[in-house]
TORPA-4810 file (N, C-alpha, C, O; in nm, 3 decimals):
<nodes>
NODE_1_-1.127_-0.446_-0.612_-1.151_-0.316_-0.672_-1.155_-0.341_-0.824_-1.221_-0.267_-0.898_M
NODE_2_-1.081_-0.450_-0.873_-1.094_-0.442_-1.005_-1.214_-0.499_-1.093_-1.248_-0.465_-1.206_L
NODE_3_-1.279_-0.611_-0.996_-1.405_-0.648_-1.038_-1.500_-0.501_-1.047_-1.562_-0.484_-1.153_W
NODE_4_-1.512_-0.401_-0.943_-1.556_-0.303_-0.964_-1.539_-0.197_-1.095_-1.625_-0.135_-1.157_Y
NODE_5_-1.426_-0.200_-1.109_-1.399_-0.108_-1.222_-1.434_-0.184_-1.368_-1.472_-0.123_-1.468_T
NODE_6_-1.419_-0.293_-1.362_-1.486_-0.346_-1.488_-1.617_-0.365_-1.483_-1.690_-0.352_-1.581_Q
NODE_7_-1.654_-0.395_-1.377_-1.885_-0.386_-1.406_-1.876_-0.224_-1.433_-1.944_-0.174_-1.524_L
NODE_8_-1.782_-0.137_-1.344_-1.852_0.028_-1.399_-1.800_0.069_-1.548_-1.836_0.175_-1.598_M
NODE_9_-1.731_-0.003_-1.600_-1.690_-0.042_-1.711_-1.775_-0.052_-1.864_-1.757_0.004_-1.972_N
NODE_10_-1.892_-0.167_-1.809_-1.974_-0.231_-1.863_-2.067_-0.123_-1.956_-2.095_-0.012_-1.912_E
NODE_11_-2.108_-0.164_-2.079_-2.192_-0.085_-2.175_-2.296_-0.062_-2.087_-2.333_-0.156_-2.017_P
NODE_12_-2.367_0.084_-2.073_-2.513_0.085_-1.996_-2.471_0.059_-1.844_-2.551_0.067_-1.750_N
NODE_13_-2.371_0.036_-1.834_-2.414_0.057_-1.640_-2.380_0.216_-1.594_-2.311_0.284_-1.670_Y
NODE_14_-2.421_0.264_-1.486_-2.427_0.360_-1.444_-2.479_0.360_-1.288_-2.584_0.330_-1.230_F
NODE_15_-2.354_0.408_-1.253_-2.382_0.425_-1.050_-2.501_0.512_-1.018_-2.487_0.634_-1.033_R
NODE_16_-2.586_0.478_-0.989_-2.709_0.576_-0.921_-2.670_0.658_-0.815_-2.608_0.623_-0.714_V
NODE_17_-2.712_0.774_-0.845_-2.666_0.854_-0.736_-2.852_0.952_-0.681_-2.926_0.992_-0.770_S
NODE_18_-2.878_0.965_-0.573_-2.985_1.096_-0.561_-2.910_1.201_-0.513_-2.824_1.192_-0.425_V
NODE_19_-2.957_1.341_-0.595_-2.878_1.467_-0.576_-3.007_1.524_-0.490_-3.120_1.474_-0.485_K
NODE_20_-2.964_1.627_-0.434_-3.079_1.737_-0.424_-3.035_1.880_-0.484_-2.921_1.868_-0.527_G
NODE_21_-3.077_1.989_-0.500_-3.065_2.093_-0.528_-3.182_2.193_-0.449_-3.305_2.193_-0.440_I
NODE_22_-3.077_2.274_-0.401_-3.169_2.423_-0.309_-3.162_2.540_-0.391_-3.045_2.578_-0.396_V
NODE_23_-3.218_2.593_-0.440_-3.239_2.741_-0.480_-3.308_2.827_-0.398_-3.421_2.814_-0.350_V
NODE_24_-3.215_2.933_-0.384_-3.230_3.009_-0.316_-3.344_3.176_-0.396_-3.362_3.197_-0.516_D
NODE_25_-3.394_3.258_-0.286_-3.471_3.370_-0.350_-3.398_3.424_-0.466_-3.460_3.526_-0.497_E
NODE_26_-3.296_3.408_-0.550_-3.233_3.493_-0.568_-3.231_3.405_-0.706_-3.198_3.452_-0.815_R
NODE_27_-3.260_3.311_-0.690_-3.265_3.185_-0.807_-3.121_3.129_-0.850_-3.095_3.115_-0.970_G
NODE_28_-3.008_3.091_-0.731_-2.902_3.001_-0.747_-2.894_2.915_-0.686_-2.952_2.927_-0.578_R
NODE_29_-2.830_2.794_-0.707_-2.825_2.686_-0.652_-2.735_2.653_-0.536_-2.651_2.741_-0.515_F
NODE_30_-2.732_2.577_-0.475_-2.656_2.535_-0.362_-2.557_2.458_-0.414_-2.596_2.392_-0.510_L
NODE_31_-2.419_2.439_-0.380_-2.349_2.344_-0.390_-2.206_2.333_-0.279_-2.145_2.425_-0.222_L
NODE_32_-2.186_2.202_-0.276_-2.079_2.155_-0.159_-1.960_2.153_-0.203_-1.945_2.075_-0.297_A
NODE_33_-1.842_2.226_-0.160_-1.709_2.203_-0.171_-1.665_2.091_-0.092_-1.666_2.094_0.031_R
NODE_34_-1.616_1.968_-0.177_-1.592_1.879_-0.063_-1.448_1.879_-0.090_-1.411_1.934_-0.193_E
NODE_35_-1.322_1.802_0.024_-1.227_1.774_0.051_-1.137_1.814_-0.052_-1.043_1.889_-0.028_S
NODE_36_-1.166_1.756_-0.192_-1.028_1.764_-0.292_-1.103_1.872_-0.416_-1.111_1.853_-0.537_D
NODE_37_-1.156_1.995_-0.330_-1.166_2.107_-0.378_-1.261_2.109_-0.480_-1.271_2.211_-0.548_D
NODE_38_-1.347_1.991_-0.503_-1.466_1.982_-0.604_-1.592_2.023_-0.573_-1.617_1.998_-0.455_M
NODE_39_-1.679_2.073_-0.630_-1.781_2.141_-0.604_-1.900_2.060_-0.642_-1.923_2.061_-0.763_W
NODE_40_-1.978_1.994_-0.571_-2.082_1.918_-0.619_-2.253_1.936_-0.594_-2.288_2.052_-0.573_D
NODE_41_-2.329_1.862_-0.595_-2.451_1.873_-0.508_-2.482_1.813_-0.430_-2.432_1.703_-0.455_M
NODE_42_-2.544_1.804_-0.328_-2.552_1.705_-0.193_-2.625_1.611_-0.215_-2.734_1.624_-0.271_L
NODE_43_-2.585_1.518_-0.182_-2.663_1.379_-0.211_-2.545_1.244_-0.206_-2.441_1.242_-0.141_G
NODE_44_-2.588_1.154_-0.281_-2.452_1.046_-0.309_-2.566_0.892_-0.336_-2.687_0.881_-0.351_G
NODE_45_-2.486_0.823_-0.333_-2.550_0.667_-0.405_-2.657_0.617_-0.332_-2.683_0.624_-0.212_G
NODE_46_-2.719_0.561_-0.436_-2.827_0.505_-0.363_-2.808_0.347_-0.341_-2.758_0.277_-0.429_L
NODE_47_-2.852_0.294_-0.210_-2.854_0.176_-0.158_-2.895_0.103_-0.241_-2.910_0.162_-0.348_D
NODE_48_-2.933_-0.049_-0.247_-3.016_-0.150_-0.316_-3.115_-0.138_-0.228_-3.096_-0.151_-0.107_H
NODE_49_-3.280_-0.098_-0.304_-3.381_-0.083_-0.234_-3.421_0.004_-0.153_-3.516_-0.012_-0.076_E
NODE_50_-3.352_0.107_-0.162_-3.374_0.218_-0.079_-3.464_0.273_-0.178_-3.475_0.262_-0.301_E
NODE_51_-3.548_0.357_-0.053_-3.656_0.470_-0.164_-3.536_0.596_-0.158_-3.444_0.618_-0.079_D
NODE_52_-3.595_0.678_-0.304_-3.494_0.760_-0.307_-3.461_0.894_-0.226_-3.361_0.951_-0.182_P
NODE_53_-3.601_0.913_-0.229_-3.625_1.033_-0.123_-3.582_1.014_0.031_-3.534_1.099_0.105_V
NODE_54_-3.614_0.873_0.058_-3.500_0.836_0.190_-3.376_0.831_0.178_-3.305_0.882_0.264_E
NODE_55_-3.320_0.764_0.059_-3.147_0.789_0.028_-3.099_0.919_0.018_-2.981_0.954_0.028_G
NODE_56_-3.221_1.006_-0.006_-3.143_1.187_0.009_-3.160_1.227_0.121_-3.074_1.307_0.158_L
NODE_57_-3.259_1.197_0.212_-3.268_1.254_0.342_-3.131_1.201_0.391_-3.048_1.290_0.411_R
NODE_58_-3.087_1.063_0.417_-2.949_1.000_0.422_-2.838_1.079_0.422_-2.762_1.119_0.510_R
NODE_59_-2.846_1.093_0.289_-2.702_1.126_0.252_-2.667_1.267_0.305_-2.558_1.303_0.350_E
NODE_60_-2.774_1.335_0.291_-2.790_1.467_0.283_-2.703_1.499_0.426_-2.599_1.560_0.451_V
NODE_61_-2.802_1.423_0.505_-2.765_1.421_0.677_-2.639_1.373_0.710_-2.568_1.432_0.790_L
NODE_62_-2.594_1.231_0.631_-2.416_1.186_0.676_-2.328_1.314_0.579_-2.227_1.356_0.636_E
NODE_63_-2.345_1.350_0.498_-2.255_1.460_0.402_-2.230_1.576_0.546_-2.125_1.604_0.603_E
NODE_64_-2.367_1.624_0.574_-2.344_1.768_0.621_-2.416_1.800_0.760_-2.406_1.907_0.821_T
NODE_65_-2.501_1.671_0.804_-2.580_1.703_0.961_-2.708_1.802_0.923_-2.793_1.843_1.001_G
NODE_66_-2.699_1.822_0.816_-2.852_1.845_0.799_-2.987_1.822_0.760_-3.009_1.735_0.676_L
NODE_67_-3.050_1.867_0.794_-3.223_1.799_0.813_-3.291_1.851_0.675_-3.307_1.972_0.659_K
NODE_68_-3.328_1.762_0.580_-3.411_1.830_0.504_-3.539_1.818_0.512_-3.585_1.709_0.547_V
NODE_69_-3.611_1.907_0.487_-3.777_1.932_0.538_-3.870_1.929_0.428_-3.989_1.949_0.452_T
NODE_70_-3.823_1.901_0.285_-3.892_1.902_0.183_-3.818_1.887_0.106_-3.714_1.952_0.107_W
NODE_71_-3.857_1.766_-0.019_-3.801_1.690_-0.133_-3.934_1.702_-0.230_-4.040_1.649_-0.195_I
NODE_72_-3.927_1.753_-0.319_-4.009_1.705_-0.459_-4.064_1.624_-0.485_-3.991_1.531_-0.520_S
NODE_73_-4.215_1.593_-0.491_-4.239_1.510_-0.554_-4.231_1.376_-0.671_-4.286_1.267_-0.684_P
NODE_74_-4.122_1.460_-0.751_-4.088_1.415_-0.862_-3.957_1.472_-0.906_-3.980_1.591_-0.925_T
NODE_75_-3.847_1.451_-0.928_-3.692_1.475_-0.987_-3.718_1.592_-1.055_-3.831_1.610_-1.100_P
NODE_76_-3.621_1.683_-1.072_-3.644_1.785_-1.149_-3.540_1.812_-1.275_-3.567_1.888_-1.368_K
NODE_77_-3.412_1.733_-1.262_-3.303_1.698_-1.346_-3.262_1.550_-1.317_-3.263_1.486_-1.211_Y
NODE_78_-3.229_1.520_-1.431_-3.159_1.357_-1.493_-3.043_1.375_-1.533_-3.044_1.438_-1.638_F
NODE_79_-2.917_1.341_-1.489_-2.773_1.445_-1.552_-2.669_1.258_-1.514_-2.655_1.188_-1.414_V
NODE_80_-2.615_1.247_-1.678_-2.522_1.157_-1.643_-2.376_1.226_-1.656_-2.361_1.346_-1.676_T
NODE_81_-2.306_1.163_-1.645_-2.085_1.180_-1.657_-2.034_1.076_-1.688_-2.102_0.973_-1.694_A
NODE_82_-1.926_1.078_-1.711_-1.854_0.975_-1.700_-1.752_1.040_-1.612_-1.724_1.159_-1.596_Q
NODE_83_-1.703_0.932_-1.558_-1.556_0.944_-1.439_-1.608_1.004_-1.294_-1.617_1.116_-1.244_N
NODE_84_-1.640_0.844_-1.249_-1.647_0.842_-1.137_-1.552_0.819_-1.017_-1.569_0.700_-0.990_L
NODE_85_-1.483_0.857_-0.952_-1.426_0.831_-0.858_-1.245_0.798_-0.905_-1.153_0.731_-0.859_F
NODE_86_-1.270_0.895_-1.033_-1.088_0.911_-1.099_-1.117_0.768_-1.216_-1.040_0.742_-1.308_G
NODE_87_-1.213_0.709_-1.193_-1.218_0.555_-1.284_-1.258_0.577_-1.441_-1.257_0.699_-1.456_Q
NODE_88_-1.279_0.539_-1.518_-1.343_0.579_-1.655_-1.443_0.520_-1.647_-1.458_0.419_-1.716_N
NODE_89_-1.525_0.558_-1.574_-1.668_0.497_-1.533_-1.818_0.601_-1.531_-1.797_0.720_-1.557_A
NODE_90_-1.947_0.565_-1.505_-2.032_0.652_-1.568_-2.124_0.694_-1.464_-2.170_0.588_-1.423_Y
NODE_91_-2.183_0.800_-1.390_-2.281_0.789_-1.298_-2.402_0.867_-1.311_-2.379_0.962_-1.386_V
NODE_92_-2.502_0.867_-1.276_-2.604_0.915_-1.317_-2.667_0.959_-1.238_-2.682_0.872_-1.153_A
NODE_93_-2.721_1.053_-1.209_-2.786_1.154_-1.076_-2.921_1.194_-1.106_-2.953_1.265_-1.201_N
NODE_94_-3.023_1.130_-0.994_-3.170_1.194_-1.015_-3.141_1.295_-0.938_-3.064_1.264_-0.848_V
NODE_95_-3.183_1.440_-0.940_-3.215_1.554_-0.867_-3.312_1.571_-0.855_-3.390_1.594_-0.948_V
NODE_96_-3.347_1.566_-0.710_-3.482_1.628_-0.673_-3.414_1.813_-0.589_-3.312_1.847_-0.530_Y
NODE_97_-3.521_1.870_-0.624_-3.518_2.013_-0.535_-3.571_1.946_-0.356_-3.631_1.851_-0.306_E
NODE_98_-3.521_2.030_-0.331_-3.534_2.024_-0.187_-3.495_2.154_-0.073_-3.439_2.264_-0.079_M
NODE_99_-3.547_2.086_0.011_-3.544_2.228_0.136_-3.422_2.169_0.240_-3.369_2.058_0.240_K
NODE_100_-3.394_2.298_0.337_-3.295_2.234_0.441_-3.372_2.311_0.568_-3.472_2.379_0.549_L
NODE_101_-3.333_2.297_0.656_-3.406_2.314_0.789_-3.295_2.431_0.812_-3.323_2.537_0.869_E
NODE_102_-3.195_2.408_0.773_-3.113_2.480_0.820_-2.957_2.520_0.743_-2.956_2.417_0.675_S
NODE_103_-2.813_2.597_0.698_-2.734_2.620_0.633_-2.644_2.608_0.755_-2.530_2.638_0.719_L
NODE_104_-2.647_2.574_0.893_-2.546_2.554_0.962_-2.526_2.410_0.940_-2.624_2.345_0.976_D
NODE_105_-2.416_2.329_0.887_-2.376_2.250_0.838_-2.217_2.211_0.909_-2.120_2.285_0.925_F
NODE_106_-2.232_2.080_0.939_-2.146_2.018_0.977_-2.015_1.992_0.876_-2.039_1.968_0.758_Q
NODE_107_-1.912_1.996_0.911_-1.768_1.963_0.809_-1.760_1.857_0.788_-1.771_1.801_0.898_I
NODE_108_-1.745_1.768_0.695_-1.699_1.653_0.653_-1.587_1.651_0.527_-1.534_1.744_0.467_T
NODE_109_-1.576_1.535_0.516_-1.449_1.536_0.378_-1.558_1.575_0.234_-1.503_1.640_0.144_K
NODE_110_-1.704_1.537_0.215_-1.740_1.552_0.169_-1.837_1.680_0.167_-1.911_1.683_0.069_E
NODE_111_-1.846_1.764_0.239_-1.859_1.905_0.277_-1.814_1.982_0.383_-1.838_1.973_0.503_C
NODE_112_-1.734_2.073_0.308_-1.640_2.157_0.392_-1.672_2.317_0.363_-1.613_2.409_0.419_E
NODE_113_-1.774_2.331_0.268_-1.796_2.489_0.244_-1.978_2.431_0.172_-2.007_2.330_0.108_E
NODE_114_-2.058_2.537_0.216_-2.183_2.530_0.092_-2.176_2.680_0.067_-2.143_2.762_0.152_L
NODE_115_-2.214_2.709_-0.066_-2.216_2.811_-0.100_-2.333_2.793_-0.233_-2.358_2.701_-0.311_R
NODE_116_-2.387_2.931_-0.212_-2.487_2.956_-0.367_-2.449_2.991_-0.447_-2.360_3.073_-0.421_F
NODE_117_-2.472_2.970_-0.587_-2.421_2.977_-0.750_-2.496_3.036_-0.845_-2.613_2.998_-0.860_F
NODE_118_-2.449_3.128_-0.917_-2.569_3.069_-1.083_-2.483_3.012_-1.148_-2.388_2.957_-1.093_N
NODE_119_-2.500_3.014_-1.296_-2.456_2.961_-1.380_-2.340_2.967_-1.404_-2.266_2.869_-1.416_P
NODE_120_-2.296_3.121_-1.419_-2.145_3.181_-1.437_-2.073_3.178_-1.344_-1.951_3.163_-1.351_E
NODE_121_-2.154_3.196_-1.219_-2.027_3.223_-1.088_-1.975_3.042_-1.070_-1.858_3.021_-1.036_E
NODE_122_-2.071_2.919_-1.097_-2.060_2.808_-1.108_-1.908_2.798_-1.209_-1.794_2.782_-1.165_A
NODE_123_-1.940_2.809_-1.322_-1.857_2.800_-1.370_-1.668_2.831_-1.367_-1.585_2.779_-1.441_R
NODE_124_-1.651_2.908_-1.281_-1.578_2.949_-1.252_-1.476_2.878_-1.131_-1.372_2.921_-1.082_A
NODE_125_-1.532_2.784_-1.113_-1.507_2.687_-0.977_-1.461_2.567_-1.062_-1.474_2.565_-1.184_V
NODE_126_-1.396_2.452_-0.979_-1.375_2.360_-1.016_-1.522_2.264_-0.976_-1.582_2.286_-0.870_E
NODE_127_-1.563_2.174_-1.060_-1.702_2.138_-1.065_-1.719_1.963_-1.088_-1.636_1.917_-1.166_L
NODE_128_-1.814_1.864_-1.030_-1.806_1.784_-1.052_-1.847_1.767_-1.163_-1.896_1.867_-1.217_S
NODE_129_-1.845_1.627_-1.246_-1.884_1.599_-1.371_-2.006_1.629_-1.436_-2.046_1.674_-1.544_P
NODE_130_-2.066_1.572_-1.292_-2.261_1.626_-1.318_-2.280_1.738_-1.265_-2.380_1.796_-1.308_T
NODE_131_-2.200_1.810_-1.160_-2.225_1.918_-1.154_-2.234_2.038_-1.279_-2.323_2.122_-1.291_A
NODE_132_-2.094_2.014_-1.382_-2.103_2.056_-1.484_-2.234_2.032_-1.589_-2.242_2.109_-1.684_K
NODE_133_-2.311_1.953_-1.577_-2.387_1.901_-1.646_-2.517_1.955_-1.591_-2.608_1.986_-1.668_K
NODE_134_-2.527_1.966_-1.470_-2.624_2.012_-1.432_-2.683_2.177_-1.454_-2.799_2.215_-1.470_L
NODE_135_-2.553_2.258_-1.449_-2.556_2.376_-1.479_-2.562_2.397_-1.633_-2.571_2.516_-1.665_I
NODE_136_-2.560_2.310_-1.731_-2.606_2.358_-1.825_-2.782_2.337_-1.844_-2.848_2.395_-1.930_E
NODE_137_-2.833_2.248_-1.749_-2.951_2.219_-1.781_-3.051_2.296_-1.684_-3.171_2.310_-1.708_L
NODE_138_-2.988_2.344_-1.576_-3.014_2.472_-1.466_-3.166_2.564_-1.550_-3.139_2.632_-1.649_F
NODE_139_-3.293_2.559_-1.509_-3.371_2.637_-1.526_-3.437_2.716_-1.443_-3.547_2.669_-1.412_D
NODE_140_-3.406_2.847_-1.382_-3.420_2.925_-1.302_-3.606_2.918_-1.296_-3.650_2.893_-1.184_R
NODE_141_-3.701_2.937_-1.397_-3.779_2.865_-1.408_-3.906_2.756_-1.329_-4.017_2.765_-1.275_E
NODE_142_-3.825_2.675_-1.358_-3.861_2.535_-1.338_-3.856_2.526_-1.180_-3.882_2.423_-1.118_L
NODE_143_-3.815_2.657_-1.119_-3.819_2.631_-0.944_-3.918_2.727_-0.933_-3.892_2.847_-0.937_H
NODE_144_-4.026_2.685_-0.921_-4.181_2.809_-0.892_-4.174_2.871_-0.777_-4.222_2.984_-0.763_A
NODE_145_-4.085_2.776_-0.635_-4.093_2.900_-0.522_-3.949_2.897_-0.517_-3.868_2.808_-0.541_K
NODE_146_-3.936_3.044_-0.472_-3.810_3.067_-0.462_-3.813_3.075_-0.275_-3.908_3.053_-0.200_K
NODE_147_-3.641_3.121_-0.231_-3.601_3.077_-0.115_-3.649_2.960_-0.042_-3.739_2.952_0.041_G
NODE_148_-3.568_2.866_-0.093_-3.625_2.699_-0.074_-3.523_2.665_0.038_-3.519_2.545_0.065_M
NODE_149_-3.428_2.754_0.117_-3.390_2.704_0.212_-3.465_2.687_0.297_-3.428_2.633_0.402_V
</nodes>
């Protein structure tokens, strides 16, 4: 693990993740509470040579058991933040808008609860570093289609 930490601390190195944002009819975004009580976007690490859209579908299914029915053709946000897995490291999230077949998820350590938030409500809970950045960038007008569950 030491080599990983050293690599992660190299200048300009980011762990790349694909994340999905679901926006409801009230313009709120969906976050998942993980087993450490931190709230984050759905999604996760992109495997080598994996298509980002397929990686997002895979990660959402692994974390929640939910089927993604639509993903935006281009990302909506790109956020970076320090501190991945409690290390002094950096992560980059490519965030796509998506629709889910339902919100009837399976509880896992990566998703113990799903809830819609507006930016003010999200600031009242413990957020991942990249989720904090997302709420600063979140633009309801960017999500032309409402009710994207």
